[in-house]
Each structure stands twice: as C-alpha cells, then as structure tokens.
C-alpha positions as CSV (number, residue, x, y, z in Angstrom):
1,M,-59.3,-0.7,-32.4
2,A,-57.9,-4.1,-31.4
3,D,-54.4,-3.7,-31.9
4,I,-55.5,-0.4,-29.3
5,K,-57.7,-3.2,-27.0
6,G,-55.6,-6.0,-26.8
7,T,-52.3,-4.0,-26.1
8,L,-54.5,-1.4,-23.1
9,A,-55.6,-5.4,-21.6
10,T,-51.6,-6.5,-21.6
11,A,-51.0,-2.9,-20.4
12,T,-53.9,-3.3,-17.3
13,G,-52.7,-6.7,-16.3
14,W,-49.4,-7.1,-16.3
15,L,-50.8,-3.5,-13.5
16,K,-52.7,-5.8,-11.3
17,S,-50.0,-8.0,-11.3
18,V,-47.7,-5.3,-9.9
19,T,-50.1,-4.2,-7.4
20,E,-50.8,-7.0,-6.3
21,F,-47.0,-7.6,-5.3
22,G,-46.7,-4.8,-3.6
23,L,-49.9,-5.5,-1.7
24,S,-48.0,-8.8,-1.3
25,V,-44.8,-7.2,-0.1
26,I,-47.1,-4.4,2.2
27,L,-48.6,-7.5,3.6
28,A,-45.3,-9.4,4.0
29,L,-43.5,-6.5,5.8
30,L,-46.5,-5.7,8.2
31,I,-46.2,-8.9,9.3
32,L,-42.5,-8.8,10.4
33,D,-43.1,-4.8,11.7
34,I,-45.3,-6.8,13.9
35,L,-43.2,-9.4,14.7
36,V,-40.0,-7.5,15.1
37,A,-41.7,-4.9,17.2
38,G,-41.3,-1.3,14.8
39,E,-38.6,-2.2,14.1
40,I,-39.7,-1.1,10.4
41,G,-42.4,1.4,11.3
42,L,-44.4,0.2,9.1
43,I,-47.2,0.2,11.2
44,D,-46.3,3.8,12.4
45,N,-46.2,5.3,7.8
46,I,-50.2,3.4,8.5
47,N,-50.3,5.0,11.3
48,T,-50.1,8.9,9.4
49,I,-52.2,7.8,6.6
50,V,-54.8,6.3,8.4
51,S,-54.5,9.9,10.4
52,S,-55.4,12.1,7.8
53,F,-57.8,10.1,6.5
54,A,-59.5,10.9,9.5
55,G,-58.3,14.2,10.5
56,N,-60.5,16.1,7.3
57,G,-63.7,15.5,8.6
58,V,-66.4,14.2,5.3
59,T,-63.3,15.2,3.4
60,G,-61.2,12.2,4.4
61,L,-63.8,9.9,4.5
62,I,-64.5,11.1,0.9
63,A,-61.5,10.7,-0.3
64,L,-60.7,7.0,1.6
65,L,-63.8,6.5,0.0
66,I,-63.2,7.0,-3.4
67,F,-60.2,5.4,-2.9
68,L,-61.7,1.9,-1.3
69,L,-63.7,2.4,-4.7
70,I,-60.7,2.8,-7.2
71,Y,-58.7,0.1,-5.9
72,K,-62.0,-3.0,-5.4
73,K,-62.9,-2.1,-9.7
C-alpha cells in the first residue's frame, strides 16, 4: 500500500510540473501575442473559449467554476 501511495505521489508531482510548465509556455506566448499584435492568434483562441463558456449561460458558469476548482487543487 505504501508503494502505491509513493507512486501516486510521484505521478502527481510530475503532472503538476508538466501543468506548471504548460501554463508558463501559454503565458509567454500570450505576452508574445500581445507584443507582436496577433501573429500567434492565442488571444483569439482564448476569446473563443471564454465566449463558449459565456454563451451557455448558467451551464457555462458552472463548468467554468468546476474547471477553476479542479485547477486550484
């Protein structure tokens, strides 16, 4: 049982590291997209995602809140 907990802790650590790296890359690309004025198109993609949440009314709001709760953990 201790081996499984250790394995899960290691996997969780790796997943957190990969997620943090991905968010750092997205942030860097977002800044680059702002500086270069739309060459990458990341701002348009973020706008599309936010619009899809907003377009679904309460369901979109609940989905967004669930996403944020999962991200905080």
